[in-house]
C-alpha positions, 0 to 999 in steps of 0.5 A: 485455487492454490495459494501460489496461484493467488500469489502469482496473479497478485504479483503480476498485477503489482508489477503491471501497476508499477510499469504503468506508473513509469509510463508517466515519465515523458517529455512532449515538447522542448526547445533544443538546448533546454532539455535540462530545464524541462527535466527539472520542471518535471520534479512533481512527476519524480516526487509523486512517483517516488512516494507512490512507488514506496507505497505500492512496494510496501503494499506488495510486501504486506500482501506477499508476506501475509498471503504466504503465511496462510495455509489455504484460500477460499472463494471469499478470500479470493474475492476480497483479494480481487477487491484489494488489487482493484483498489491498488490499481487506482493509485496511478490516477491520483498520482497523475493528478498530483503531478499535474497540479503540484507546481501550479500553486493552485490551492483548490486543484492541489486540494482536489488531487490530495483528496483523491489520493487520500480516498484511494488510500482509504479504500486500499486500507479498508480492503486490507482491514476486510481481508484481516477480518475475514481471515480472523473469522475463518481460522481454517485459513491460518497456518498452524506454523504461526501463533494466533498472536501474529494475526492479532497483532496486525488486524487493526493496523489498517485503522491507523492509516485510515485515521491518518488519511481521514485527517488529511482530508479534513485538514486539506480545507485548513492547510493544504501543505499539512494535508500533504504531509499527513498523506506522506506520513500515512504511506510511511506509517504503512512501511513502519507497520510492515517492519513491525509485522515482519518482526512479529513474524520473525519472533513467531518463527523463533518461538516455534523453533525453540518449542520444537527444539525443547520437545524434540518434535 
């Protein structure tokens, strides 16, 4: 299977997931003249959607740039890619849980929703870790246009987010709002890690171009 087909299929899954997330925006019943209040009461849906959109969008950026930086794919990588896509499609469920209980103020329910989101996020980070490990163990998948330092600089990034989500789960039994803060911090960590990966990729391209200019090849 060619890389562009893997990219196209994966992009389709990401776009469908975002579409499904948007479907959470609906108002079942409201009294005439009270629509504005009903919209304000849906702040948990808007909040969880914005956070989840940032999360899914960042994961797509990671996936798109990383896969595009490979030379070829194989059966093992395709299977791991399917596992990663499966983990990401689970995001909508904990997002719905959090939006349903956040305004209630019920600590046990909020804790349960946060833990479900953390577990899904741990699963997602774990699949990225597996993909990075697999590619590093099968060097023929790597593009010669990128130096080895590029692949090595990001191989352990998922461990950082896994540590944050794991800590969030533990803290949910101590302080639920601190747990929620760490959950959001984990998602922001992904975005920062992506910026760092992009910077590493840009640096690698500049070094390759300088080398080409010096050698004339």
